[in-house]
VEXFITI-795165 format. One record per residue: residue in one letter; x, y, z of N, C-alpha, C, O, CB in turn. Coordinates in steps of 0.2 Angstrom, whole numbers, plus 5000, padded with zeros to 4 digits. Each point is the difference from the previous one (the first is absolute). Glycine has a CB too. Layout:
aXYZXYZXYZXYZXYZ ...
END
This chain:
x472146774879500050075003500350064996500649994999499549945012 x499650124988500150064996500750035004500150005006498550024990 x501850014999500650045003499850055004500450005005500249984985 x498950065009499950065005499849965006500350035005499350064986 x500049875010499949975007500649975003500250015006498649974991 x501649984999500749975003500450065003500350005005499849904985 x500050155005500350065002499950025006500550025004499650004985 x499250005013499750025005500149975007500150025005499250024987 x500849895006500049955006500750005002500249995006498849934990 x501550094999500749995001500250075004500450015005499949914984 x499550135009500250075003499850015006500250055004499750004986 x499649915013499650015006500649985006500050025006498749954987 x501749995005500649975005500650054998500549985003499149884996 x500450194997500550055000499750065000500050044996500849894999 x499050095012499650055001500650065000499850054997499249895011 x501550064994500550055001500350024993500450055000499849915012 x499850004982500250014994499650044995499449995000501049925002 x499950144994499550024996499849964994500349964999500150145005 x498949914992499849974996499750034994499950065000500049885008 x499850024986499750034996499350005002499749955002501150024989 x498850105007499350005003499649984993499750044997500550065013 x499849844989499449974995499450025000499850024995500849905006 x499150075005499350025000499950074998499550014997500449915011 x500550134995500050074999499950014992499650034997501149985014 x500049964986500150014994499549984995499950034994501349965009 x498549954999499449974995499450055001499650024995500849845008 x499550165003499550055000500050074995499550024998500549945014 x500650064987500250054996499849984993499650034996501450015012 x499249914990499949974994499249994999499850024995501449935005 x498550025004499249995001499750074998499750014995500449905014 x500250154994499650075000500350024992499550034997500650015018 x500349944983500250024993499649974996499650044996501549985006 x498749914998499549964995499350035001499650004995501149895006 x499150145004499450025002499950074997499450014998500649925012 x500550114989500050064997500049994993499750044996500850025013 x499949894988500049994993499449964997499949994994501450015009 x498349985002499349964998499650074999499750024995500349865012 x500050164998499650055000500150064994499650044998500349935014 x500750034985500250044996499749984993499850044996501149995011 x499249904992499849964994499150005000499750014995501449925005 x498750075006499250005000499850074997499550014996500349905014 x500550144993499850074997500250014993499750054997500549995014 x500349944986500150004992499549964997499850024995501550005006 x498449925002499549964997499450064999499850024995500549855010 x499550165002499450034999500050064996499650024996500349945015 x500750074988500250064996499849984993499850044996501149995012 x499449904990500049984993499149984997499750014995501749935007 x498450045003499249984999499650075000499550004996500549885010 x500250174998499650064999500150054994499550044999500549955012 x500550004986500250044994499749964994500049944999501050115007 x498849994989499849974993500450034995499949984994499050005010 x501650064997500450014995500649964999500349985005499450124996 x500449884992500449954998500750005003500349955002499050064989 x500950055007500850025002500150005008500549985003499650094986 x499449945014500150015007499949935003500449985005499150144996 x500149844996499949935002500749964998500249965005498550044993 x501650014997500649974998500650025004500549975001498950024988 x500550085014500650025004499849975007500549975003499850154990 x499149885009499949975007500149925000500249975006499050124995 x500849884993500149935001500849985000500349965004498650024989 x501550075003500750005000500350015006500449965003499550084988 x499850025013500350005006499749955006500349995005499850134991 x499449855002499849955006500549944999500249975005498550064995 x501449964993500449944999500850015003500449955002498850024986 x501050095012500750015002500050005007500549995004499950074987 x498949965013500150005007499849935003500249985005499550144996 x499949844995499849935002500649955000499949955003499050084993 x501749995002500549954999500550015006500549965001499350044986 x500050055018500450015006500050075002499750044996501049865001 x499750135008500050065002500550034996500449974996499350005015 x500350104989500650044996500749975002500149975005499150164994 x501249904998500849985000500150035008500449975004500050044981 x499450045016500150035008499450015003499650054999501450024999 x498749865005499450015004500050045007500449995004499549904991 x499850165005500050045006499849975007500350025005499450074987 x499949865007499849955006500549965003500250005006498849994988 x501349985001500649945001500650035001500349995005499149924986 x500850145004500750025001500250055005500550025002499549964986 x499450055015500150055005500249975007500350035003498950044991 x500449875007500149965006500449945000500449985004498650064998 x500949914993500149944999500949994999500349975005498550014989 x501450055001500849994999500350055006500549975003499450004983 x499950075016500450045007500049955006500649985002499050154994 x499849855006500049955005500449944999500349985005498650074997 x501049924992500449944998500850015001500449965003498650014989 x501150095005500850035000500349995008500549975002499150134988 x499949945014500250015007500049935003500449995004499150144997 x500149824998500049945004500649964997500449965003498250044999 x501650004991500649964998500550035003500549965003499150014986 x500550095011500650045003500149975007500549985002499450134991 x499549895012500149995006500249935002500449985004498850104997 x500449874995500149935000500849984999500349975004498450034991 x501550024999500749994998500550025005500449965003499250064985 x500350045014500550045006500049965006500549995003499250124993 x499749875006499949965006500449925000500349975004498450094998 x501249924992500349934998500750004999500449955002498650034992 x501250075004500850014999500350015006500449965002499650104987 x499749995015500350015007500049945004500649985003499150144997 x499849845001499849955004500749944997500449965004498050074997 x501649964993500449944997500850035001500449955001498750014989 x501050105010500650025001500349995008500549995001499250094989 x499949945014500249995007499949935002500349985005499350144998 x500149844994499949925001500749984998500449965004498450034994 x501450034995500749974998500650035003500549975000499050014990 x500450085013500650035003500149965008500549995003499450144989 x499549865010500049965007500349934998500549985003498550085003 x500849914990500349934998500849994998500449965002498450024994 x501450085000500750004997500550035005500650004999498950014989 x500150035017500550035005500549955004499849945001499250155000 x501449935001500549955005500250045005500050075000500549854991 x499850045014500350045006499650045004499449995001501650014993 x499350055009499650045004499450024997499450005003501650045001 x499049984989499550044997499449954999499450035001501450034993 x499349885006499549955000499650005007499450005000501349934991 x499750065015499650015006499650055001499550005003501349935002 x499550144993499750065000499349994997499450015002501950064997 x498849904994499450014996499349965004499550025000501349994989 x499649925014499549965003499650045006499449995000501449914996 x499750135007499750035007499450054998499650015004501549975002 x499150054988499550064998499449974997499450035001501550044997 x499149874999499449964999499749965005499449974999501150044990 x499949985016499749965006499949934998499449975002500150125003 x501049894991499949934998500549955004500550025002499150024986 x500249905012500449955004500649984996499950014994499249945011 x501450034997500749994996499949944995500349994994500450065017 x498849904990499849954995499450034997499449985001501149925005 x499750154989499550034996499949994993499750034996500650045011 x500149884991500049974993499349994997499850014995501349955007 x498550005002499349984999499650074999499750014994500449875013 x500050164998499550064999500350044995499650044997499949955014 x501150024986500250044994499849974993499850034995501350015011 x498949884995499849974994499350014998499850014994501049915008 x498750085003499350015001499950074997499750014995500149915016 x500550134991500050074999500150014992499650044997500849995016 x500149944986500350004992499549974996499850024994501449975009 x498549954999499449974996499450054999499750004995500749885009 x499450155001499450045001500250064995499550024996500249945017 x500850064988500250074997499949984991499850044996501150005015 x499349904987500149994994499250004997499850034995501349905007 x498550025002499349995000499750074999499650004996500349895011 x500250164997499750065001500250044992499550024997500649975019 x500450014983500250034993499749984994499850044996501349985009 x498849904994499749984994499450015001499750034995501149895002 x498850075008499350005001499850084997499550024997500449885014 x500450154992499950064999500150024993499750044997500649985015 x500249954985500050024993499549974995499850024994501449985008 x498649945001499449974996499450055001499650014995500849875006 x499550145005499450055001500150064995499550034997500549935016 x500650074987500050054995499949994993499750044997500950005010 x499749904992499949994992499249984999499850014994501549945004 x498450025006499349994999499650074999499750014995500449875012 x500050164998499650074999500250034994499650044997500349985015 x500749974987500250054993499749964994499950034995501450035009 x498649874997499749974994499250025000499750004994501249895007 x498950115005499250014999499950084998499550024996500149895014 x500950144991499950074998500049994993499650034997501150025013 x499849914986500150014993499349964997499750034995501749965006 x498449965002499349974999499350044999499650004996501149915009 x499450145000499450055001500150064995499550024997500349955015 x500850044987500250064995500149984994500150054996500250015012 x499749884989500449984994500650044997500050034995498949935002 x501550035008500750055000500549965002499849945002499750175000 x501149914997500549975002500550045006500649995001499349954988 x499750125014500250045005500349965006500550025002498750054994 x500549885005500249965006500749974999500550005004498349974998 x501350014993500749974997500550065001500549995002499049934990 x500350135005500450064998500250035008500650025001498650014987 x500449975017500050015007500649955002500550015004498150034998 x501249914997500549965003500849994997500549985004498549964998 x501050084992500650014998500450075002500650015000498949924992 x500150125010500250065004500249995007500550035003498750034990 x500449895010500249985006500749965000500450015005498349984997 x501449974994500749974998500650055000500550005003498949914990 x500450145002500550065000500150035007500650025001499050014987 x499949975016500150055007500349955004500250025006498750064993 x501249865000500349945005499549995005500250005006501050034992 x498249975001499549985005499549944999499549995003500650134999 x500249844993499749934998500449965004500649994999499250044990 x499849945016500249955005500449954998500549985003498750045003 x500649954988500349944997500850024998500449954999498450014997 x501350095002500750034998500450025007500650034999498950014989 x500349955017500450025006500549945001499949945001499250135005 x501649954994500549965001499949955007500249955001500550144991 x499049955013499949965006499649945000500049955004500150155001 x499549894989499649955000500349944998499949945002499350134996 x501449944996500349944999500549985006500149945002499850104986 x500450025015500549985006499549955005500249965004500650164996 x498549915001499649955006499949934998500049965004499450145000 x500549894988500049944997500649955001500049955003499250114990 x501349975006500649975002500349995007500349955002500050094987 x499450005015500050005008499749945002500349955003499750184999 x499349864996499549945001500349944998499949955004499250134995 x501249914995500349954998500649975004500149945001499450094989 x501050025012500649995003499849975008500349965002500350144990 x498849945011499949985006499649935000500149965005499850174998 x499749864993499749944999500449934999500049955004499050124991 x501449945001500749954998500349995006500149945002500250104986 x499950015016500549995006499649975006500349965004500450154992 x498649905004499749975005499749934999500249955003499650165000 x499849884991499849944998499950004993499950054997499649945014 x500449954986499949994993499250004998499749994995501449965004 x498650055007499249995000499750074998500250065002499849845007 x499650094986499750064997499350015006499749955002500850024985 x499450105014499550025005499650054996500250064999500549925012 x498850004986499550054996499450025005499949985006500449964982 x499450115010499450035002499550004995500249984994500350095014 x498949954993499550014996500250054994500049984995499150005014 x501250084993500250054995500649984998500150014994499350085009 x501149895000500750014998500149924999499949965005500650165002 x499849864987500249924998500750005002500249985006498950004983 x501450045007500749995001500450054996499750034995500049855007 x500950135000500550034996500549964998500249955003499650145003 x500549914988500649964999500350024994499750034996499749885009 x501350064994500550024995500049954995500049945001500650125006 x499349974986500049944995500550034996500250065000498549884999 x501549994997500550014994499849964994500349954998500750065010 x498450014990499849974995500350024993500250054999498849945008 x501249964989500450014995500650045000500250034995498849955001 x501350025011500450035002500050075000500550045001499949884995 x499050105005499750075001499950015008499549985002500050034986 x500850035016499850015006499550045001499950064997501149925006 x498550005002499550045001499749995008500049955002499750064985 x500050045016499749995006499250004999499750044996501250025010 x498849884997499350014999499650005008500349985005499849954983 x499450105011499650015006499249984998499750044996501350065010 x498849854997499249974999499750045005500250005006500049874990 x499250165002499550015003499349974999500049954997500650145003 x498849945002499449965001499850004992500250044997499449995017 x499949924984499750004993500649984996499850024994499250085008 x501549884998500649984996500350054998500349994994499249925002 x500550155007500350064997500750005002500149985006498850104994 x501549934996500750005001500550064998499950034994499949855005 x500650145005500550054999500649984997500249945002499350115008 x500749974985500849984998500450064999499850054997499749854996 x501150085010500550064999500749974996500349955002499250115011 x500549964982500749984996500650025002500150075001499249934990 x501249955011500650025003500650004995500549985002499249975009 x500250064983500550004995500250084998499550044999500049844996 x501050135006500350074999499950024992500249954996500850035014 x498750084989499950004993500650034996500050014994498850005009 x501850005001500550034997500649944998500350004995499450115012 x500449844998500549964998499649934999500449954999500550125007 x498449934994499649944998500249955004500149944996499750104993 x500449965017500149945005499650015006499650055002501549944995 x499049965007499650015007500450065004500650004999498949875003 x500150175001500350065004500449985004499949955004499250124995 x501549975002500549995004500050065005500050054997500649884995 x499550075014500050055005499450044998500150064998501249935004 x498149994998499550054997499750055003499950005006499849924988 x500250145002499750055003499350014996500049984994501250075010 x498349984999499450034996500050075001500150035005499349874997 x500450134991500150074999499250025003499649955001501450044987 x498850085012499450035002499549974996499449995002501250125003 x499549884988499549994996499849915001499549984997500950134995 x500049865012499849935002500449954996499949945001499050095002 x501549984992500449974996500749975004500350045004499250034986 x500749875009500649985004500549984994500049974995499249975016 x501550084993500649994995500549975005499949995006499950124985 x500749875006500649995004500350065002499950054996500349854999 x500150115011500350075002500450024996500050064999499849915011 x500749994987500650034996499650024992500350044996500849875011 x498450054992499750024992499750075002500050054997499749824998 x499950145011499650065001500550075000499950054998499149885008 x501550064997500650045001500250024993500150054998500249915013 x499949994985500350014994499450044996500150054997500749845003 x498550095000499550044996499950075003499850044996499749855001 x500650125009499950065003500850055000500050065002499049875006 x501550044989500650034999500350035006500350065000499449964988 x500349935017500450015006500349945002499849954998499450145006 x501349935000500449945003499749965005499550035004501650034994 x499249885003499649965006500350035007499650005005500449894988 x500550145007500250035006499550075002499850015006501649954991 x498550084997499650055001499349995003499750045004501050014988 x499049895004499449985001499450034996500250044996500249945016 x499049994988499550034997499850075002499750044996500049845002 x500350145008499850055003500250064996499750055000500249905010 x500750044988500450064996499850004993500250054996500949945011 x498449974991499950014992499650064999499750025005500249854993 x500150154996499750074997499249995001499749945000501350084991 x498650045010499349995000499849984994499549974999500450115009 x500549934987499849984991500149944999499849984995500550125000 x500149865010500249934998499349974999499550015003501649975004 x498849974988499449974999500149915000500549974999499150144993 x499749865012500049944999500249974994499950034995499449985013 x501049944991500249964993499449974998500049984994501249995009 x498250025001499649954996499350054999499850004995500749895011 x499450154999499350045000500250084997499550034997500049905013 x501250084991500250074998499750065004500050064998500149894989 x499650045019499950055005500750035003500549975002498449965000 x501150134999500550045002499950005008499450005003500650074986 x500649945015499950025006499949945005499850015006499950094990 x500549845002499849935003500549975004499949955004499350034988 x501450055008500649985003500150025007500349975004500150034984 x499350065014500050035006499749965006500350005005499850094988 x499349885005499749965005500149924999499549975001499750124999 x501449894997500249934999500049965006500250035005500550014985 x499149905011500049965005500549955000499849964996499150085006 x501649955001500349935001499749945002499749995006501250074997 x499049894993499549945002500449955004500149944998499250084992 x500849995016500449955004499849955001500449955002500150135002 x498849904997499749945002500049964992500249945000499050115011 x500749984984500049964993500749985000500149944997498950144997 x501449965008500849994998500149945004500249954997500250175002 x499549875007500049945004499649944997500349944999499850145011 x499349934988499749944997500349984993499949944998498950095009 x501450014989500349984993500649975002500249954996499350144996 x501049935013500649985001499949925003500549964999500050165003 x499149885001499949925004499749954993500249945000499450115014 x500049994981499749964996500449974994499849954997499250115008 x501549984993500449994995500750025001500250054998498849974995 x501349945012500650025003500650004995500550045001499049935009 x500549984985500549994995500150074996500550034999499249845001 x499650154998500050064996500150065004500350054997498949894996 x500750065013500350065005500750005001500350055000498649955006 x501449954994500749995001500450034993500450045001499349835007 x500050104986500350024995500050074998500450034997499449875000 x499650135004499950075000500350055005500150064999498849904996 x501350015011500450035005500750024997500250055001499349895008 x500750004988500650014998500250044993500550035000499549865005 x499550114992500150044994499950075001500350044997499249874997 x500150115011499950075001500550025005500050065002498749924994 x501749985007500550035005500550044997500150065002499849845005 x500450084988500450044997499850074997500450045000500049874998 x499050095000499750074998499950055006500050065000499549884990 x500350025015499950045007500550035002500150065002499149865003 x501450044995500750035002500350054996500250055003500049855000 x499750104989500150054996499750075001500350055000499849854992 x499350095010499550055002500350045005500150064999499049884997 x501050025010500250025006500750045000500250055004499049855000 x501350074991500650035000499950084996500350055002500349814997 x499150134996499950064996499750055004500250064999499749874992 x499750065014499650045004500550045005500050065001498949874998 x501550025004500550025005500650044997500350045004499349865003 x500550104987500650024997499750084998500350055001500249824994 x498950135002499750074999499950045006500050064999499549894993 x500350025014500050045007500750025001500150065001499049875005 x501450024994500750035001500350064997500350045003499849854999 x499750104990500250064996499650065002500350064999500049864993 x499150075009499650065003500350045006500150065001498949884994 x501250015009500250025006500750045001500150045004499249875000 x501250064992500750024998500150064995500550034999499749855004 x499150134993500150054994500449984996500250044996499750045010 x500249854992500549984994499550004994500249994995500749945012 
END
């Protein structure tokens, strides 16, 4: 089954969620192809009607340049295609982030807040199965929409013989609207694994969603998610600063994951102050994007998963970081006392 048909069938069951308008975007590209053929036909007729050698050579040169594809800034595509896709990407990513955040807040809440959240959502107290299925559906929604965006951009580049589709994808990543770089996707995958292992060791797959699992191949920790047609999403869980398994992980707005203490060190802030106090000029150690610390997300579910999966390493790392945390906390309170007393 072609992807477009599979995508349409999947999204029919997700009526309330935004989607990529594949059919509409393909119509825009077809209209561009039609205008391109019309322009080339006109150039051929112009070349055939002229008898002047210089004019014929000029017409042939112009025809050759146009037959390779649309201009760098195609008025047919660029005026409608990219703005429409940008709006759809922003809407889809925003919807996914909001739903994932609410789901995980509901799961991680405790006490009165948990009961209050359950009442707001009108869910039964034995809600783990519902939450697990919703998390699974959100992961599938994120990945299948990412594939749809990738395919339509690839089609754009194929028609235009250009790399503007890839450049657009890079701009989307800088704007933090690329859904695969969302920190909530990693959290949902970890949440699904945690819930599945708590309830049952049995794998329950669907036609689109095969499985999520944590792997330590050659000592390298990674989160994997299998989708239909043998497609897999891999998220590396090695901190690029300490080169070890991420401990107390946080994800920056750019999507890169680091240890909490390592990211605080990279942002030149203390653990007590937190990443929210980092300068807007502070850059990600990996991709060098600025302003990525303000939207950092503490990956609680991933923290639970890794703590359970490598308990010995977690205990060693906890002991080794405890002294540094105490030292930073002591310095912080001493500086506050000096500021208060004026010493």
